C-alpha positions as CSV (number, residue, x, y, z in Angstrom):
1,M,-6.5,32.3,-95.8
2,Q,-2.2,32.0,-94.7
3,Q,-1.7,28.0,-94.5
4,N,0.4,27.8,-91.4
5,Y,0.1,23.6,-91.2
6,P,0.1,20.2,-93.7
7,A,-2.2,21.4,-96.9
8,H,-4.4,18.0,-96.0
9,L,-5.7,19.2,-92.6
10,Y,-7.5,21.7,-95.3
11,E,-9.4,19.5,-97.1
12,P,-13.0,20.6,-97.4
13,I,-13.6,16.9,-96.7
14,R,-11.7,16.4,-93.6
15,R,-13.8,19.8,-92.4
16,E,-17.1,18.1,-93.4
17,I,-16.9,15.0,-91.7
18,A,-15.6,17.6,-88.3
19,V,-18.6,19.6,-89.1
20,S,-21.1,16.9,-89.6
21,Y,-19.7,14.8,-86.2
22,I,-19.4,18.6,-84.1
23,R,-23.7,19.0,-85.1
24,H,-24.8,15.3,-84.9
25,E,-23.2,15.3,-81.0
26,L,-24.6,19.1,-80.1
27,R,-27.8,17.3,-80.5
28,K,-27.2,14.9,-77.6
29,Y,-26.2,17.1,-75.5
30,L,-28.6,19.8,-75.7
31,P,-32.0,17.1,-76.5
32,N,-34.3,20.0,-75.1
33,L,-33.8,22.4,-78.7
34,R,-36.2,21.2,-80.6
35,D,-36.4,24.0,-82.8
36,E,-35.2,23.1,-86.3
37,S,-35.1,26.6,-87.6
38,A,-32.7,27.2,-83.7
39,W,-30.5,24.1,-85.2
40,K,-30.1,25.4,-88.5
41,V,-28.4,29.0,-87.2
42,V,-26.2,26.9,-84.6
43,D,-25.4,24.3,-87.5
44,A,-24.1,27.9,-89.9
45,D,-22.0,29.2,-87.0
46,V,-20.4,25.8,-86.8
47,A,-19.6,25.8,-90.5
48,T,-17.7,28.6,-90.3
49,W,-15.3,27.6,-87.4
50,F,-12.8,26.2,-89.6
51,G,-11.6,30.3,-90.9
52,G,-15.3,32.6,-91.1
53,A,-15.6,32.6,-86.4
54,P,-15.2,36.1,-85.5
55,F,-13.9,35.0,-81.8
56,L,-11.8,31.7,-83.3
57,F,-8.6,31.4,-84.6
58,P,-8.4,29.8,-88.0
59,V,-7.7,26.2,-88.3
60,R,-5.8,25.9,-84.7
61,D,-9.3,26.8,-82.5
62,F,-11.3,24.4,-85.0
63,W,-9.0,21.6,-84.5
64,N,-8.7,21.9,-80.8
65,G,-12.6,22.1,-80.4
66,F,-12.9,19.0,-82.0
67,Y,-10.7,17.5,-80.5
68,G,-12.4,18.8,-77.5
69,I,-16.0,17.5,-78.4
70,V,-13.9,14.1,-79.6
71,M,-11.8,13.4,-76.7
72,G,-14.0,15.5,-73.8
73,F,-17.3,14.4,-73.9
74,K,-16.9,10.0,-75.3
75,L,-13.8,10.0,-74.8
76,L,-13.3,8.6,-78.4
77,I,-9.7,7.5,-78.5
78,H,-8.2,7.7,-82.5
79,L,-11.0,9.1,-84.0
80,S,-9.2,12.6,-84.3
81,D,-6.4,11.0,-85.5
82,F,-8.2,9.2,-88.1
83,I,-9.1,12.6,-89.5
84,T,-6.4,14.4,-89.4
85,A,-4.0,11.9,-90.9
86,E,-2.6,12.8,-93.7
87,N,-2.1,8.9,-95.0
88,V,-5.6,8.1,-94.3
89,V,-8.1,9.5,-98.0
90,W,-11.5,10.2,-96.9
91,K,-14.6,9.8,-99.3
92,R,-18.3,10.2,-99.1
93,E,-20.0,7.3,-100.5
94,M,-22.9,4.6,-99.9
95,I,-21.9,1.4,-98.6
96,Y,-23.7,-1.9,-97.9
97,P,-24.1,-2.8,-94.0
98,R,-23.1,-6.7,-94.6
99,E,-19.4,-4.8,-95.6
100,L,-18.8,-3.0,-92.2
101,V,-18.3,-4.2,-88.8
102,F,-20.0,-3.2,-85.1
103,T,-17.9,-1.0,-82.5
104,G,-18.9,0.2,-78.9
105,F,-22.6,-1.9,-80.2
106,N,-23.8,-5.0,-78.9
107,P,-26.4,-6.2,-81.1
108,K,-26.4,-8.6,-77.8
109,E,-28.6,-6.1,-76.1
110,F,-31.3,-6.6,-78.2
111,G,-31.2,-10.9,-77.9
112,V,-29.5,-11.6,-81.1
113,D,-27.0,-14.1,-81.2
114,M,-24.0,-12.8,-82.7
115,V,-20.7,-14.7,-82.8
116,S,-19.0,-11.7,-84.4
117,N,-19.3,-8.2,-84.4
118,N,-19.6,-8.5,-88.1
119,V,-23.2,-6.8,-89.5
120,E,-24.3,-9.1,-91.6
121,E,-24.8,-11.4,-88.7
122,A,-27.6,-8.5,-87.4
123,I,-28.8,-8.4,-91.1
124,D,-28.9,-12.4,-91.0
125,F,-30.7,-13.1,-88.0
126,Y,-34.0,-10.2,-88.9
127,T,-34.4,-11.5,-92.4
128,K,-34.6,-15.6,-90.9
129,P,-38.7,-16.5,-91.5
130,G,-40.1,-15.7,-88.4
131,N,-38.0,-13.6,-87.6
132,G,-40.4,-10.2,-88.9
133,A,-42.5,-9.2,-86.1
134,R,-38.9,-9.5,-83.7
135,R,-37.7,-6.4,-86.3
136,V,-40.0,-4.1,-85.4
137,D,-40.3,-4.6,-82.1
138,D,-36.0,-4.0,-82.2
139,Q,-36.5,-0.7,-84.8
140,A,-39.4,0.4,-82.8
141,K,-37.2,0.7,-79.5
142,L,-34.2,2.1,-81.4
143,Y,-36.3,4.9,-82.4
144,K,-37.0,5.9,-79.0
145,T,-33.9,6.4,-78.4
146,F,-33.2,9.0,-81.8
147,E,-36.7,10.5,-81.0
148,K,-35.0,11.7,-77.5
149,T,-33.4,14.6,-79.0
150,A,-33.2,16.4,-82.5
151,E,-33.5,14.7,-85.7
152,R,-30.3,12.9,-86.2
153,V,-30.5,9.8,-87.8
154,S,-29.7,10.6,-90.8
155,D,-26.4,11.9,-90.4
156,P,-23.8,9.9,-92.6
157,I,-21.6,7.5,-89.8
158,I,-18.3,7.3,-89.7
159,V,-16.0,4.3,-90.9
160,T,-12.1,3.6,-90.8
161,Q,-10.4,1.3,-92.3
162,K,-8.3,-0.7,-90.0
163,K,-6.6,-4.5,-89.3
164,V,-9.4,-6.9,-87.7
165,E,-8.6,-10.9,-87.3
166,D,-5.0,-10.1,-89.9
167,K,-7.9,-8.7,-92.1
168,D,-8.4,-4.9,-93.7
169,Q,-12.5,-4.3,-92.5
170,L,-14.6,-1.2,-92.3
171,V,-15.5,-0.7,-89.0
172,V,-17.9,1.8,-87.9
173,Y,-16.2,3.9,-85.5
174,K,-19.4,6.6,-85.8
175,G,-23.0,5.9,-85.8
176,N,-23.0,1.5,-84.6
177,A,-26.7,2.3,-84.0
178,R,-27.7,4.0,-86.7
179,V,-25.9,1.4,-88.8
180,Y,-28.4,-0.6,-86.4
181,L,-31.2,1.1,-86.9
182,A,-30.1,1.0,-91.1
183,V,-30.6,-2.9,-90.8
184,L,-33.5,-2.7,-89.2
185,D,-35.0,-0.5,-91.5
186,G,-33.8,-3.1,-94.6
187,K,-31.9,-0.5,-96.3
188,N,-29.4,-1.3,-99.1
189,A,-27.0,0.9,-98.6
190,I,-26.1,4.1,-95.7
191,D,-24.8,6.7,-96.5
192,V,-20.9,6.6,-94.8
193,Y,-17.3,9.1,-94.6
194,V,-14.7,6.1,-95.0
195,G,-11.6,6.9,-94.1
196,R,-8.7,4.0,-96.2
197,F,-4.8,4.1,-95.8
198,A,-2.8,5.5,-98.1
199,D,-0.4,3.2,-97.9
200,E,0.1,-0.2,-96.4
201,K,1.7,0.5,-93.5
202,R,-1.6,0.9,-91.5
203,Q,-0.4,3.6,-88.8
204,L,-1.7,6.8,-88.6
205,E,0.8,9.5,-89.5
206,N,0.8,13.5,-89.4
207,F,-1.7,14.2,-87.7
208,W,-3.4,16.7,-85.4
209,L,-2.2,16.7,-82.0
210,P,-4.6,19.1,-79.2
211,T,-2.2,22.2,-79.0
212,S,-3.3,21.7,-75.2
213,Y,-1.6,18.4,-74.6
214,L,1.5,20.3,-75.7
215,L,0.9,23.6,-73.0
216,E,0.1,21.0,-70.6
217,L,3.8,19.3,-71.0
218,A,5.3,22.8,-71.3
219,H,4.1,23.8,-68.6
220,L,5.6,20.8,-66.8
221,A,8.7,20.8,-68.8
222,R,8.6,24.9,-67.5
223,A,8.5,24.2,-63.9
224,A,11.2,21.3,-63.8
225,W,13.3,23.7,-65.2
226,R,12.7,26.6,-63.3
227,E,13.1,23.9,-59.8
228,K,16.7,22.6,-61.4
229,D,14.9,19.2,-61.8
230,E,16.6,17.9,-64.9
231,T,14.9,14.4,-64.3
232,T,11.4,15.5,-64.9
233,Y,13.1,18.2,-67.7
234,Q,14.6,16.0,-69.7
235,A,12.0,13.3,-69.6
236,T,9.4,15.7,-70.7
237,V,11.7,16.9,-73.7
238,V,11.9,13.0,-74.6
239,V,8.0,12.5,-74.7
240,L,7.7,16.1,-76.5
241,K,10.3,14.7,-78.6
242,K,8.4,11.3,-79.5
243,I,5.2,13.0,-79.8
244,L,6.3,15.4,-82.5
245,T,7.4,12.7,-84.7
246,F,4.3,12.2,-84.9
247,S,2.8,15.1,-86.2
248,E,4.0,18.5,-88.2
249,S,1.5,21.0,-87.0
250,A,2.3,19.5,-83.2
251,K,6.4,21.4,-84.3
252,F,4.5,24.4,-85.7
253,E,2.3,24.6,-82.3
254,M,5.2,24.5,-80.3
255,K,7.1,27.1,-81.2
256,D,3.8,29.5,-82.0
257,R,1.4,28.5,-79.3
258,A,2.8,26.1,-76.5
259,V,5.8,27.9,-75.9
260,H,6.4,31.3,-77.7
261,G,8.1,35.4,-76.7
262,P,11.5,35.5,-75.4
263,S,12.7,33.6,-72.2
264,E,15.9,32.0,-71.3
265,F,13.7,28.6,-70.8
266,T,12.3,29.0,-74.6
267,K,15.4,29.0,-76.0
268,K,15.9,25.6,-74.3
269,I,13.7,23.8,-75.0
270,L,13.5,24.6,-78.7
271,S,17.0,24.4,-79.2
272,D,16.7,20.4,-77.1
273,L,13.4,19.5,-79.2
274,S,15.5,20.6,-82.7
275,L,12.6,23.8,-83.3
């Protein structure tokens, strides 16, 4: 496969995380499909999306499709950025639940009195003397939500390193309910994809920007150029210049897909963007 993009976008672990996420989400979006043999076929097809699917453009369509599912359905801002950022190193590990921090999930909905979002508070609550029956009840309630789809409880969760109250924490980005279920099940370790920064800047760098985003901005710039609306054109160029500093792959996409083919507009905008 010809590599037109930065090498880290081809790393197997990043592809594995994206495939795992897509498979998990598809089970939620197709709750009436319960045939495990059918899901094996779907899962196998999803695994080919990066470079082996007959109707998909390699790499580009995979990361664009992943972004589309992440943002289009759930508006999980920055999840795609984290998974594709060059300065985030990803590994699959078994992690002790006490090390994690909840996000987007509130155990208080179960009546658990928590001061922070630290998972250890939920663990301490359920291990208190007299709370055993409560744990069993809450466990049954949560399992019922997972029973609405094909099996997905055992899928790895996605965790990222983040600053929380000036401390590095491992924050649950995707899979809070599964972490909570692990607490109720009394598990000592959880299967996790964990992303840690490779530097101290703690700012995501060189991540995938969706081609559709570039196309929309290029379309706006083209319309302004045709209408001789210099103010809007220049403002759009400024925005494009800024976002292109975040992503080497976006520079390639800008030239190869967002604006391509011989035209006066193509020459101008690529020149203005120093591409």
